[in-house]
N, CA, C and O atoms as a Maestro MAE file, in Angstrom:
{
 s_m_m2io_version
 :::
 2.0.0
}

f_m_ct {
 s_m_title
 :::
 protein
 m_atom[340] {
  # First column is atom index #
  i_m_mmod_type
  r_m_x_coord
  r_m_y_coord
  r_m_z_coord
  i_m_residue_number
  s_m_chain_name
  s_m_pdb_residue_name
  s_m_pdb_atom_name
  i_m_atomic_number
  :::
  1 25 -41.183 -1.128 18.131 1 A "MET " " N  " 7
  2 3 -40.151 -1.202 19.121 1 A "MET " " CA " 6
  3 2 -38.910 -1.860 18.522 1 A "MET " " C  " 6
  4 15 -39.011 -2.883 17.845 1 A "MET " " O  " 8
  5 25 -37.759 -1.280 18.767 2 A "SER " " N  " 7
  6 3 -36.526 -1.853 18.229 2 A "SER " " CA " 6
  7 2 -35.855 -2.738 19.266 2 A "SER " " C  " 6
  8 15 -35.998 -2.531 20.471 2 A "SER " " O  " 8
  9 25 -35.133 -3.713 18.782 3 A "ASN " " N  " 7
  10 3 -34.406 -4.610 19.672 3 A "ASN " " CA " 6
  11 2 -33.153 -3.920 20.176 3 A "ASN " " C  " 6
  12 15 -32.498 -3.194 19.428 3 A "ASN " " O  " 8
  13 25 -32.819 -4.139 21.425 4 A "PRO " " N  " 7
  14 3 -31.576 -3.542 21.917 4 A "PRO " " CA " 6
  15 2 -30.368 -4.196 21.249 4 A "PRO " " C  " 6
  16 15 -30.398 -5.373 20.891 4 A "PRO " " O  " 8
  17 25 -29.319 -3.416 21.092 5 A "SER " " N  " 7
  18 3 -28.095 -3.904 20.479 5 A "SER " " CA " 6
  19 2 -27.419 -4.911 21.393 5 A "SER " " C  " 6
  20 15 -27.369 -4.702 22.605 5 A "SER " " O  " 8
  21 25 -26.895 -6.005 20.836 6 A "PRO " " N  " 7
  22 3 -26.206 -6.988 21.676 6 A "PRO " " CA " 6
  23 2 -24.879 -6.463 22.227 6 A "PRO " " C  " 6
  24 15 -24.340 -7.018 23.184 6 A "PRO " " O  " 8
  25 25 -24.353 -5.395 21.625 7 A "ILE " " N  " 7
  26 3 -23.097 -4.808 22.091 7 A "ILE " " CA " 6
  27 2 -23.428 -3.512 22.802 7 A "ILE " " C  " 6
  28 15 -24.084 -2.635 22.242 7 A "ILE " " O  " 8
  29 25 -22.979 -3.397 24.017 8 A "SER " " N  " 7
  30 3 -23.250 -2.172 24.762 8 A "SER " " CA " 6
  31 2 -22.249 -1.104 24.360 8 A "SER " " C  " 6
  32 15 -21.127 -1.419 23.963 8 A "SER " " O  " 8
  33 25 -22.642 0.134 24.458 9 A "ASN " " N  " 7
  34 3 -21.763 1.253 24.148 9 A "ASN " " CA " 6
  35 2 -20.647 1.395 25.164 9 A "ASN " " C  " 6
  36 15 -19.648 2.062 24.895 9 A "ASN " " O  " 8
  37 25 -20.795 0.798 26.290 10 A "GLU " " N  " 7
  38 3 -19.776 0.889 27.339 10 A "GLU " " CA " 6
  39 2 -18.522 0.110 26.967 10 A "GLU " " C  " 6
  40 15 -17.444 0.388 27.491 10 A "GLU " " O  " 8
  41 25 -18.651 -0.872 26.059 11 A "SER " " N  " 7
  42 3 -17.489 -1.668 25.688 11 A "SER " " CA " 6
  43 2 -16.568 -0.928 24.724 11 A "SER " " C  " 6
  44 15 -15.424 -1.336 24.524 11 A "SER " " O  " 8
  45 25 -17.054 0.147 24.130 12 A "ILE " " N  " 7
  46 3 -16.239 0.932 23.214 12 A "ILE " " CA " 6
  47 2 -15.530 2.015 24.013 12 A "ILE " " C  " 6
  48 15 -16.159 2.903 24.588 12 A "ILE " " O  " 8
  49 25 -14.217 1.919 24.034 13 A "ALA " " N  " 7
  50 3 -13.433 2.860 24.835 13 A "ALA " " CA " 6
  51 2 -13.334 4.202 24.117 13 A "ALA " " C  " 6
  52 15 -13.227 4.238 22.891 13 A "ALA " " O  " 8
  53 25 -13.368 5.299 24.859 14 A "PRO " " N  " 7
  54 3 -13.179 6.608 24.230 14 A "PRO " " CA " 6
  55 2 -11.747 6.741 23.719 14 A "PRO " " C  " 6
  56 15 -10.836 6.078 24.215 14 A "PRO " " O  " 8
  57 25 -11.561 7.597 22.732 15 A "SER " " N  " 7
  58 3 -10.233 7.796 22.160 15 A "SER " " CA " 6
  59 2 -9.309 8.417 23.191 15 A "SER " " C  " 6
  60 15 -9.654 9.387 23.866 15 A "SER " " O  " 8
  61 25 -8.151 7.844 23.290 16 A "SER " " N  " 7
  62 3 -7.147 8.401 24.189 16 A "SER " " CA " 6
  63 2 -6.268 9.356 23.388 16 A "SER " " C  " 6
  64 15 -6.258 9.305 22.158 16 A "SER " " O  " 8
  65 25 -5.535 10.222 24.073 17 A "PRO " " N  " 7
  66 3 -4.617 11.115 23.349 17 A "PRO " " CA " 6
  67 2 -3.591 10.345 22.524 17 A "PRO " " C  " 6
  68 15 -3.195 10.794 21.448 17 A "PRO " " O  " 8
  69 25 -3.161 9.193 23.021 18 A "GLU " " N  " 7
  70 3 -2.189 8.377 22.288 18 A "GLU " " CA " 6
  71 2 -2.792 7.844 20.989 18 A "GLU " " C  " 6
  72 15 -2.128 7.829 19.952 18 A "GLU " " O  " 8
  73 25 -4.049 7.408 21.050 19 A "THR " " N  " 7
  74 3 -4.721 6.911 19.855 19 A "THR " " CA " 6
  75 2 -4.902 8.023 18.837 19 A "THR " " C  " 6
  76 15 -4.713 7.809 17.640 19 A "THR " " O  " 8
  77 25 -5.267 9.209 19.308 20 A "GLU " " N  " 7
  78 3 -5.427 10.357 18.408 20 A "GLU " " CA " 6
  79 2 -4.096 10.702 17.738 20 A "GLU " " C  " 6
  80 15 -4.065 11.030 16.553 20 A "GLU " " O  " 8
  81 25 -3.018 10.629 18.481 21 A "ARG " " N  " 7
  82 3 -1.693 10.918 17.931 21 A "ARG " " CA " 6
  83 2 -1.334 9.906 16.846 21 A "ARG " " C  " 6
  84 15 -0.765 10.267 15.816 21 A "ARG " " O  " 8
  85 25 -1.671 8.635 17.082 22 A "GLN " " N  " 7
  86 3 -1.386 7.601 16.099 22 A "GLN " " CA " 6
  87 2 -2.208 7.818 14.825 22 A "GLN " " C  " 6
  88 15 -1.705 7.617 13.720 22 A "GLN " " O  " 8
  89 25 -3.472 8.229 14.978 23 A "HIS " " N  " 7
  90 3 -4.313 8.491 13.812 23 A "HIS " " CA " 6
  91 2 -3.785 9.683 13.014 23 A "HIS " " C  " 6
  92 15 -3.791 9.659 11.783 23 A "HIS " " O  " 8
  93 25 -3.335 10.715 13.707 24 A "ARG " " N  " 7
  94 3 -2.765 11.876 13.013 24 A "ARG " " CA " 6
  95 2 -1.501 11.491 12.264 24 A "ARG " " C  " 6
  96 15 -1.290 11.922 11.130 24 A "ARG " " O  " 8
  97 25 -0.660 10.680 12.897 25 A "LEU " " N  " 7
  98 3 0.571 10.224 12.256 25 A "LEU " " CA " 6
  99 2 0.245 9.399 11.013 25 A "LEU " " C  " 6
  100 15 0.873 9.570 9.968 25 A "LEU " " O  " 8
  101 25 -0.724 8.516 11.125 26 A "LEU " " N  " 7
  102 3 -1.124 7.692 9.993 26 A "LEU " " CA " 6
  103 2 -1.642 8.545 8.846 26 A "LEU " " C  " 6
  104 15 -1.306 8.303 7.687 26 A "LEU " " O  " 8
  105 25 -2.462 9.548 9.166 27 A "ARG " " N  " 7
  106 3 -2.985 10.437 8.124 27 A "ARG " " CA " 6
  107 2 -1.877 11.261 7.480 27 A "ARG " " C  " 6
  108 15 -1.933 11.542 6.283 27 A "ARG " " O  " 8
  109 25 -0.865 11.653 8.266 28 A "SER " " N  " 7
  110 3 0.212 12.473 7.708 28 A "SER " " CA " 6
  111 2 1.164 11.651 6.842 28 A "SER " " C  " 6
  112 15 1.844 12.209 5.981 28 A "SER " " O  " 8
  113 25 1.223 10.350 7.051 29 A "VAL " " N  " 7
  114 3 2.103 9.483 6.270 29 A "VAL " " CA " 6
  115 2 1.389 8.944 5.034 29 A "VAL " " C  " 6
  116 15 2.038 8.607 4.044 29 A "VAL " " O  " 8
  117 25 0.074 8.861 5.079 30 A "LYS " " N  " 7
  118 3 -0.690 8.235 3.996 30 A "LYS " " CA " 6
  119 2 -0.482 8.937 2.656 30 A "LYS " " C  " 6
  120 15 -0.237 8.267 1.652 30 A "LYS " " O  " 8
  121 25 -0.572 10.247 2.612 31 A "GLY " " N  " 7
  122 3 -0.423 10.985 1.349 31 A "GLY " " CA " 6
  123 2 0.919 10.780 0.687 31 A "GLY " " C  " 6
  124 15 0.969 10.400 -0.483 31 A "GLY " " O  " 8
  125 25 2.026 11.022 1.405 32 A "PRO " " N  " 7
  126 3 3.336 10.797 0.782 32 A "PRO " " CA " 6
  127 2 3.582 9.336 0.398 32 A "PRO " " C  " 6
  128 15 4.236 9.065 -0.609 32 A "PRO " " O  " 8
  129 25 3.067 8.398 1.188 33 A "ALA " " N  " 7
  130 3 3.244 6.980 0.860 33 A "ALA " " CA " 6
  131 2 2.493 6.626 -0.426 33 A "ALA " " C  " 6
  132 15 3.002 5.876 -1.258 33 A "ALA " " O  " 8
  133 25 1.278 7.169 -0.587 34 A "GLN " " N  " 7
  134 3 0.529 6.919 -1.817 34 A "GLN " " CA " 6
  135 2 1.224 7.571 -3.008 34 A "GLN " " C  " 6
  136 15 1.303 6.974 -4.082 34 A "GLN " " O  " 8
  137 25 1.723 8.778 -2.829 35 A "PHE " " N  " 7
  138 3 2.442 9.479 -3.902 35 A "PHE " " CA " 6
  139 2 3.643 8.662 -4.357 35 A "PHE " " C  " 6
  140 15 3.818 8.421 -5.552 35 A "PHE " " O  " 8
  141 25 4.472 8.234 -3.404 36 A "LEU " " N  " 7
  142 3 5.672 7.467 -3.730 36 A "LEU " " CA " 6
  143 2 5.311 6.137 -4.372 36 A "LEU " " C  " 6
  144 15 5.931 5.739 -5.358 36 A "LEU " " O  " 8
  145 25 4.321 5.446 -3.828 37 A "SER " " N  " 7
  146 3 3.918 4.153 -4.378 37 A "SER " " CA " 6
  147 2 3.385 4.295 -5.799 37 A "SER " " C  " 6
  148 15 3.661 3.459 -6.659 37 A "SER " " O  " 8
  149 25 2.620 5.355 -6.042 38 A "PHE " " N  " 7
  150 3 2.083 5.592 -7.379 38 A "PHE " " CA " 6
  151 2 3.209 5.732 -8.401 38 A "PHE " " C  " 6
  152 15 3.174 5.101 -9.458 38 A "PHE " " O  " 8
  153 25 4.203 6.553 -8.088 39 A "TRP " " N  " 7
  154 3 5.277 6.794 -9.048 39 A "TRP " " CA " 6
  155 2 6.233 5.619 -9.158 39 A "TRP " " C  " 6
  156 15 6.822 5.402 -10.217 39 A "TRP " " O  " 8
  157 25 6.397 4.862 -8.090 40 A "VAL " " N  " 7
  158 3 7.199 3.632 -8.181 40 A "VAL " " CA " 6
  159 2 6.502 2.641 -9.105 40 A "VAL " " C  " 6
  160 15 7.154 1.971 -9.907 40 A "VAL " " O  " 8
  161 25 5.167 2.546 -8.995 41 A "ALA " " N  " 7
  162 3 4.410 1.650 -9.868 41 A "ALA " " CA " 6
  163 2 4.498 2.083 -11.325 41 A "ALA " " C  " 6
  164 15 4.458 1.244 -12.224 41 A "ALA " " O  " 8
  165 25 4.619 3.388 -11.566 42 A "ILE " " N  " 7
  166 3 4.775 3.886 -12.930 42 A "ILE " " CA " 6
  167 2 6.176 3.567 -13.466 42 A "ILE " " C  " 6
  168 15 6.313 3.195 -14.631 42 A "ILE " " O  " 8
  169 25 7.205 3.704 -12.643 43 A "ALA " " N  " 7
  170 3 8.592 3.570 -13.093 43 A "ALA " " CA " 6
  171 2 9.076 2.120 -13.197 43 A "ALA " " C  " 6
  172 15 9.919 1.819 -14.042 43 A "ALA " " O  " 8
  173 25 8.568 1.232 -12.370 44 A "LEU " " N  " 7
  174 3 9.099 -0.136 -12.346 44 A "LEU " " CA " 6
  175 2 8.993 -0.895 -13.668 44 A "LEU " " C  " 6
  176 15 9.903 -1.664 -13.979 44 A "LEU " " O  " 8
  177 25 7.947 -0.726 -14.455 45 A "PRO " " N  " 7
  178 3 7.932 -1.454 -15.739 45 A "PRO " " CA " 6
  179 2 9.118 -1.118 -16.643 45 A "PRO " " C  " 6
  180 15 9.509 -1.934 -17.478 45 A "PRO " " O  " 8
  181 25 9.693 0.075 -16.484 46 A "PHE " " N  " 7
  182 3 10.868 0.426 -17.284 46 A "PHE " " CA " 6
  183 2 12.106 -0.343 -16.825 46 A "PHE " " C  " 6
  184 15 13.065 -0.482 -17.584 46 A "PHE " " O  " 8
  185 25 12.090 -0.837 -15.601 47 A "VAL " " N  " 7
  186 3 13.178 -1.686 -15.116 47 A "VAL " " CA " 6
  187 2 12.969 -3.115 -15.608 47 A "VAL " " C  " 6
  188 15 13.937 -3.852 -15.795 47 A "VAL " " O  " 8
  189 25 11.722 -3.509 -15.818 48 A "HIS " " N  " 7
  190 3 11.429 -4.858 -16.302 48 A "HIS " " CA " 6
  191 2 11.913 -5.065 -17.739 48 A "HIS " " C  " 6
  192 15 12.345 -6.160 -18.099 48 A "HIS " " O  " 8
  193 25 11.839 -4.017 -18.555 49 A "LEU " " N  " 7
  194 3 12.173 -4.152 -19.979 49 A "LEU " " CA " 6
  195 2 13.588 -4.687 -20.234 49 A "LEU " " C  " 6
  196 15 13.740 -5.615 -21.029 49 A "LEU " " O  " 8
  197 25 14.623 -4.141 -19.596 50 A "PRO " " N  " 7
  198 3 15.961 -4.701 -19.841 50 A "PRO " " CA " 6
  199 2 16.088 -6.159 -19.387 50 A "PRO " " C  " 6
  200 15 16.798 -6.949 -20.009 50 A "PRO " " O  " 8
  201 25 15.398 -6.505 -18.303 51 A "LEU " " N  " 7
  202 3 15.452 -7.896 -17.850 51 A "LEU " " CA " 6
  203 2 14.801 -8.823 -18.872 51 A "LEU " " C  " 6
  204 15 15.305 -9.911 -19.150 51 A "LEU " " O  " 8
  205 25 13.677 -8.377 -19.425 52 A "LEU " " N  " 7
  206 3 13.010 -9.187 -20.447 52 A "LEU " " CA " 6
  207 2 13.835 -9.257 -21.726 52 A "LEU " " C  " 6
  208 15 13.873 -10.296 -22.384 52 A "LEU " " O  " 8
  209 25 14.497 -8.151 -22.083 53 A "ALA " " N  " 7
  210 3 15.335 -8.134 -23.282 53 A "ALA " " CA " 6
  211 2 16.532 -9.072 -23.128 53 A "ALA " " C  " 6
  212 15 16.966 -9.695 -24.097 53 A "ALA " " O  " 8
  213 25 17.060 -9.169 -21.914 54 A "GLN " " N  " 7
  214 3 18.188 -10.056 -21.636 54 A "GLN " " CA " 6
  215 2 17.749 -11.508 -21.686 54 A "GLN " " C  " 6
  216 15 18.534 -12.389 -22.039 54 A "GLN " " O  " 8
  217 25 16.501 -11.756 -21.334 55 A "GLY " " N  " 7
  218 3 15.991 -13.127 -21.292 55 A "GLY " " CA " 6
  219 2 15.933 -13.618 -19.867 55 A "GLY " " C  " 6
  220 15 16.707 -13.192 -19.009 55 A "GLY " " O  " 8
  221 25 15.009 -14.513 -19.631 56 A "LEU " " N  " 7
  222 3 14.806 -15.024 -18.274 56 A "LEU " " CA " 6
  223 2 15.400 -16.417 -18.100 56 A "LEU " " C  " 6
  224 15 14.925 -17.194 -17.273 56 A "LEU " " O  " 8
  225 25 16.437 -16.738 -18.874 57 A "GLY " " N  " 7
  226 3 17.068 -18.059 -18.795 57 A "GLY " " CA " 6
  227 2 17.870 -18.243 -17.519 57 A "GLY " " C  " 6
  228 15 17.931 -19.351 -16.985 57 A "GLY " " O  " 8
  229 25 18.478 -17.196 -17.028 58 A "ASP " " N  " 7
  230 3 19.280 -17.259 -15.801 58 A "ASP " " CA " 6
  231 2 18.345 -17.213 -14.597 58 A "ASP " " C  " 6
  232 15 17.484 -16.335 -14.530 58 A "ASP " " O  " 8
  233 25 18.488 -18.134 -13.645 59 A "PRO " " N  " 7
  234 3 17.594 -18.140 -12.473 59 A "PRO " " CA " 6
  235 2 17.650 -16.847 -11.651 59 A "PRO " " C  " 6
  236 15 16.644 -16.440 -11.071 59 A "PRO " " O  " 8
  237 25 18.803 -16.211 -11.599 60 A "THR " " N  " 7
  238 3 18.927 -14.956 -10.857 60 A "THR " " CA " 6
  239 2 18.112 -13.852 -11.514 60 A "THR " " C  " 6
  240 15 17.439 -13.079 -10.833 60 A "THR " " O  " 8
  241 25 18.175 -13.780 -12.828 61 A "VAL " " N  " 7
  242 3 17.416 -12.769 -13.570 61 A "VAL " " CA " 6
  243 2 15.922 -13.048 -13.435 61 A "VAL " " C  " 6
  244 15 15.130 -12.121 -13.271 61 A "VAL " " O  " 8
  245 25 15.538 -14.312 -13.505 62 A "THR " " N  " 7
  246 3 14.133 -14.680 -13.364 62 A "THR " " CA " 6
  247 2 13.617 -14.305 -11.984 62 A "THR " " C  " 6
  248 15 12.529 -13.742 -11.860 62 A "THR " " O  " 8
  249 25 14.385 -14.612 -10.950 63 A "LEU " " N  " 7
  250 3 13.979 -14.268 -9.588 63 A "LEU " " CA " 6
  251 2 13.880 -12.755 -9.424 63 A "LEU " " C  " 6
  252 15 12.931 -12.260 -8.814 63 A "LEU " " O  " 8
  253 25 14.836 -12.027 -9.954 64 A "THR " " N  " 7
  254 3 14.803 -10.562 -9.886 64 A "THR " " CA " 6
  255 2 13.574 -10.016 -10.587 64 A "THR " " C  " 6
  256 15 12.914 -9.112 -10.075 64 A "THR " " O  " 8
  257 25 13.259 -10.563 -11.765 65 A "PHE " " N  " 7
  258 3 12.085 -10.116 -12.511 65 A "PHE " " CA " 6
  259 2 10.808 -10.323 -11.699 65 A "PHE " " C  " 6
  260 15 9.982 -9.417 -11.594 65 A "PHE " " O  " 8
  261 25 10.650 -11.510 -11.130 66 A "PHE " " N  " 7
  262 3 9.421 -11.793 -10.385 66 A "PHE " " CA " 6
  263 2 9.332 -11.006 -9.075 66 A "PHE " " C  " 6
  264 15 8.238 -10.633 -8.650 66 A "PHE " " O  " 8
  265 25 10.467 -10.755 -8.438 67 A "LEU " " N  " 7
  266 3 10.452 -9.915 -7.234 67 A "LEU " " CA " 6
  267 2 10.066 -8.478 -7.579 67 A "LEU " " C  " 6
  268 15 9.306 -7.839 -6.851 67 A "LEU " " O  " 8
  269 25 10.595 -7.980 -8.693 68 A "LEU " " N  " 7
  270 3 10.217 -6.627 -9.134 68 A "LEU " " CA " 6
  271 2 8.750 -6.573 -9.552 68 A "LEU " " C  " 6
  272 15 8.076 -5.569 -9.323 68 A "LEU " " O  " 8
  273 25 8.260 -7.634 -10.155 69 A "LEU " " N  " 7
  274 3 6.851 -7.701 -10.525 69 A "LEU " " CA " 6
  275 2 5.966 -7.692 -9.275 69 A "LEU " " C  " 6
  276 15 4.935 -7.020 -9.245 69 A "LEU " " O  " 8
  277 25 6.367 -8.430 -8.259 70 A "LEU " " N  " 7
  278 3 5.629 -8.442 -6.991 70 A "LEU " " CA " 6
  279 2 5.667 -7.060 -6.338 70 A "LEU " " C  " 6
  280 15 4.656 -6.593 -5.813 70 A "LEU " " O  " 8
  281 25 6.818 -6.414 -6.370 71 A "LEU " " N  " 7
  282 3 6.941 -5.056 -5.844 71 A "LEU " " CA " 6
  283 2 6.053 -4.089 -6.610 71 A "LEU " " C  " 6
  284 15 5.461 -3.185 -6.019 71 A "LEU " " O  " 8
  285 25 5.956 -4.273 -7.921 72 A "ASN " " N  " 7
  286 3 5.119 -3.418 -8.746 72 A "ASN " " CA " 6
  287 2 3.644 -3.586 -8.375 72 A "ASN " " C  " 6
  288 15 2.918 -2.597 -8.273 72 A "ASN " " O  " 8
  289 25 3.203 -4.806 -8.176 73 A "VAL " " N  " 7
  290 3 1.808 -5.051 -7.781 73 A "VAL " " CA " 6
  291 2 1.535 -4.418 -6.424 73 A "VAL " " C  " 6
  292 15 0.486 -3.803 -6.231 73 A "VAL " " O  " 8
  293 25 2.454 -4.556 -5.493 74 A "PHE " " N  " 7
  294 3 2.298 -3.960 -4.167 74 A "PHE " " CA " 6
  295 2 2.242 -2.439 -4.255 74 A "PHE " " C  " 6
  296 15 1.434 -1.806 -3.575 74 A "PHE " " O  " 8
  297 25 3.096 -1.852 -5.085 75 A "ALA " " N  " 7
  298 3 3.095 -0.393 -5.260 75 A "ALA " " CA " 6
  299 2 1.803 0.074 -5.913 75 A "ALA " " C  " 6
  300 15 1.278 1.129 -5.554 75 A "ALA " " O  " 8
  301 25 1.284 -0.691 -6.863 76 A "LEU " " N  " 7
  302 3 -0.004 -0.350 -7.473 76 A "LEU " " CA " 6
  303 2 -1.115 -0.365 -6.432 76 A "LEU " " C  " 6
  304 15 -1.975 0.516 -6.422 76 A "LEU " " O  " 8
  305 25 -1.096 -1.354 -5.566 77 A "TYR " " N  " 7
  306 3 -2.118 -1.465 -4.525 77 A "TYR " " CA " 6
  307 2 -2.044 -0.271 -3.567 77 A "TYR " " C  " 6
  308 15 -3.068 0.326 -3.235 77 A "TYR " " O  " 8
  309 25 -0.853 0.068 -3.132 78 A "LEU " " N  " 7
  310 3 -0.700 1.172 -2.184 78 A "LEU " " CA " 6
  311 2 -0.966 2.527 -2.826 78 A "LEU " " C  " 6
  312 15 -1.510 3.420 -2.176 78 A "LEU " " O  " 8
  313 25 -0.597 2.691 -4.072 79 A "GLY " " N  " 7
  314 3 -0.690 3.991 -4.713 79 A "GLY " " CA " 6
  315 2 -1.953 4.228 -5.526 79 A "GLY " " C  " 6
  316 15 -2.088 5.277 -6.156 79 A "GLY " " O  " 8
  317 25 -2.878 3.281 -5.527 80 A "HIS " " N  " 7
  318 3 -4.037 3.411 -6.398 80 A "HIS " " CA " 6
  319 2 -4.940 4.594 -6.041 80 A "HIS " " C  " 6
  320 15 -5.689 5.064 -6.898 80 A "HIS " " O  " 8
  321 25 -4.890 5.077 -4.829 81 A "GLY " " N  " 7
  322 3 -5.750 6.192 -4.435 81 A "GLY " " CA " 6
  323 2 -5.101 7.559 -4.560 81 A "GLY " " C  " 6
  324 15 -5.690 8.562 -4.158 81 A "GLY " " O  " 8
  325 25 -3.900 7.611 -5.108 82 A "HIS " " N  " 7
  326 3 -3.185 8.885 -5.204 82 A "HIS " " CA " 6
  327 2 -3.900 9.862 -6.129 82 A "HIS " " C  " 6
  328 15 -4.311 9.502 -7.232 82 A "HIS " " O  " 8
  329 25 -4.042 11.093 -5.671 83 A "ASN " " N  " 7
  330 3 -4.571 12.218 -6.435 83 A "ASN " " CA " 6
  331 2 -6.016 12.023 -6.883 83 A "ASN " " C  " 6
  332 15 -6.416 12.510 -7.941 83 A "ASN " " O  " 8
  333 25 -6.789 11.317 -6.083 84 A "ARG " " N  " 7
  334 3 -8.222 11.177 -6.358 84 A "ARG " " CA " 6
  335 2 -8.967 12.214 -5.557 84 A "ARG " " C  " 6
  336 15 -8.647 12.474 -4.397 84 A "ARG " " O  " 8
  337 25 -9.945 12.792 -6.173 85 A "SER " " N  " 7
  338 3 -10.726 13.837 -5.491 85 A "SER " " CA " 6
  339 2 -11.846 13.242 -4.676 85 A "SER " " C  " 6
  340 15 -12.602 13.974 -4.038 85 A "SER " " O  " 8
  :::
 }
 m_bond[339] {
  # First column is bond index #
  i_m_from
  i_m_to
  i_m_order
  :::
  1 1 2 1
  2 2 3 1
  3 3 4 2
  4 3 5 1
  5 5 6 1
  6 6 7 1
  7 7 8 2
  8 7 9 1
  9 9 10 1
  10 10 11 1
  11 11 12 2
  12 11 13 1
  13 13 14 1
  14 14 15 1
  15 15 16 2
  16 15 17 1
  17 17 18 1
  18 18 19 1
  19 19 20 2
  20 19 21 1
  21 21 22 1
  22 22 23 1
  23 23 24 2
  24 23 25 1
  25 25 26 1
  26 26 27 1
  27 27 28 2
  28 27 29 1
  29 29 30 1
  30 30 31 1
  31 31 32 2
  32 31 33 1
  33 33 34 1
  34 34 35 1
  35 35 36 2
  36 35 37 1
  37 37 38 1
  38 38 39 1
  39 39 40 2
  40 39 41 1
  41 41 42 1
  42 42 43 1
  43 43 44 2
  44 43 45 1
  45 45 46 1
  46 46 47 1
  47 47 48 2
  48 47 49 1
  49 49 50 1
  50 50 51 1
  51 51 52 2
  52 51 53 1
  53 53 54 1
  54 54 55 1
  55 55 56 2
  56 55 57 1
  57 57 58 1
  58 58 59 1
  59 59 60 2
  60 59 61 1
  61 61 62 1
  62 62 63 1
  63 63 64 2
  64 63 65 1
  65 65 66 1
  66 66 67 1
  67 67 68 2
  68 67 69 1
  69 69 70 1
  70 70 71 1
  71 71 72 2
  72 71 73 1
  73 73 74 1
  74 74 75 1
  75 75 76 2
  76 75 77 1
  77 77 78 1
  78 78 79 1
  79 79 80 2
  80 79 81 1
  81 81 82 1
  82 82 83 1
  83 83 84 2
  84 83 85 1
  85 85 86 1
  86 86 87 1
  87 87 88 2
  88 87 89 1
  89 89 90 1
  90 90 91 1
  91 91 92 2
  92 91 93 1
  93 93 94 1
  94 94 95 1
  95 95 96 2
  96 95 97 1
  97 97 98 1
  98 98 99 1
  99 99 100 2
  100 99 101 1
  101 101 102 1
  102 102 103 1
  103 103 104 2
  104 103 105 1
  105 105 106 1
  106 106 107 1
  107 107 108 2
  108 107 109 1
  109 109 110 1
  110 110 111 1
  111 111 112 2
  112 111 113 1
  113 113 114 1
  114 114 115 1
  115 115 116 2
  116 115 117 1
  117 117 118 1
  118 118 119 1
  119 119 120 2
  120 119 121 1
  121 121 122 1
  122 122 123 1
  123 123 124 2
  124 123 125 1
  125 125 126 1
  126 126 127 1
  127 127 128 2
  128 127 129 1
  129 129 130 1
  130 130 131 1
  131 131 132 2
  132 131 133 1
  133 133 134 1
  134 134 135 1
  135 135 136 2
  136 135 137 1
  137 137 138 1
  138 138 139 1
  139 139 140 2
  140 139 141 1
  141 141 142 1
  142 142 143 1
  143 143 144 2
  144 143 145 1
  145 145 146 1
  146 146 147 1
  147 147 148 2
  148 147 149 1
  149 149 150 1
  150 150 151 1
  151 151 152 2
  152 151 153 1
  153 153 154 1
  154 154 155 1
  155 155 156 2
  156 155 157 1
  157 157 158 1
  158 158 159 1
  159 159 160 2
  160 159 161 1
  161 161 162 1
  162 162 163 1
  163 163 164 2
  164 163 165 1
  165 165 166 1
  166 166 167 1
  167 167 168 2
  168 167 169 1
  169 169 170 1
  170 170 171 1
  171 171 172 2
  172 171 173 1
  173 173 174 1
  174 174 175 1
  175 175 176 2
  176 175 177 1
  177 177 178 1
  178 178 179 1
  179 179 180 2
  180 179 181 1
  181 181 182 1
  182 182 183 1
  183 183 184 2
  184 183 185 1
  185 185 186 1
  186 186 187 1
  187 187 188 2
  188 187 189 1
  189 189 190 1
  190 190 191 1
  191 191 192 2
  192 191 193 1
  193 193 194 1
  194 194 195 1
  195 195 196 2
  196 195 197 1
  197 197 198 1
  198 198 199 1
  199 199 200 2
  200 199 201 1
  201 201 202 1
  202 202 203 1
  203 203 204 2
  204 203 205 1
  205 205 206 1
  206 206 207 1
  207 207 208 2
  208 207 209 1
  209 209 210 1
  210 210 211 1
  211 211 212 2
  212 211 213 1
  213 213 214 1
  214 214 215 1
  215 215 216 2
  216 215 217 1
  217 217 218 1
  218 218 219 1
  219 219 220 2
  220 219 221 1
  221 221 222 1
  222 222 223 1
  223 223 224 2
  224 223 225 1
  225 225 226 1
  226 226 227 1
  227 227 228 2
  228 227 229 1
  229 229 230 1
  230 230 231 1
  231 231 232 2
  232 231 233 1
  233 233 234 1
  234 234 235 1
  235 235 236 2
  236 235 237 1
  237 237 238 1
  238 238 239 1
  239 239 240 2
  240 239 241 1
  241 241 242 1
  242 242 243 1
  243 243 244 2
  244 243 245 1
  245 245 246 1
  246 246 247 1
  247 247 248 2
  248 247 249 1
  249 249 250 1
  250 250 251 1
  251 251 252 2
  252 251 253 1
  253 253 254 1
  254 254 255 1
  255 255 256 2
  256 255 257 1
  257 257 258 1
  258 258 259 1
  259 259 260 2
  260 259 261 1
  261 261 262 1
  262 262 263 1
  263 263 264 2
  264 263 265 1
  265 265 266 1
  266 266 267 1
  267 267 268 2
  268 267 269 1
  269 269 270 1
  270 270 271 1
  271 271 272 2
  272 271 273 1
  273 273 274 1
  274 274 275 1
  275 275 276 2
  276 275 277 1
  277 277 278 1
  278 278 279 1
  279 279 280 2
  280 279 281 1
  281 281 282 1
  282 282 283 1
  283 283 284 2
  284 283 285 1
  285 285 286 1
  286 286 287 1
  287 287 288 2
  288 287 289 1
  289 289 290 1
  290 290 291 1
  291 291 292 2
  292 291 293 1
  293 293 294 1
  294 294 295 1
  295 295 296 2
  296 295 297 1
  297 297 298 1
  298 298 299 1
  299 299 300 2
  300 299 301 1
  301 301 302 1
  302 302 303 1
  303 303 304 2
  304 303 305 1
  305 305 306 1
  306 306 307 1
  307 307 308 2
  308 307 309 1
  309 309 310 1
  310 310 311 1
  311 311 312 2
  312 311 313 1
  313 313 314 1
  314 314 315 1
  315 315 316 2
  316 315 317 1
  317 317 318 1
  318 318 319 1
  319 319 320 2
  320 319 321 1
  321 321 322 1
  322 322 323 1
  323 323 324 2
  324 323 325 1
  325 325 326 1
  326 326 327 1
  327 327 328 2
  328 327 329 1
  329 329 330 1
  330 330 331 1
  331 331 332 2
  332 331 333 1
  333 333 334 1
  334 334 335 1
  335 335 336 2
  336 335 337 1
  337 337 338 1
  338 338 339 1
  339 339 340 2
  :::
 }
}
């Protein structure tokens, strides 16, 4: 004999048309967002090179470098699933 689930199925609401629309929108945006993020992650290191060549002595250049590095990590995270089968 199995124990009954502590959560009843009645507490789970059926999908509404609005929820379905939101899921479709999310699915339609996911592919292009991953594509763009993937290629941004590929291109950003080429922007880092001139900053590194100039040197990070200036606080503005240092801040720009680290912000671009943070953007690159974020783009890698978002785009890591692009073109996977």
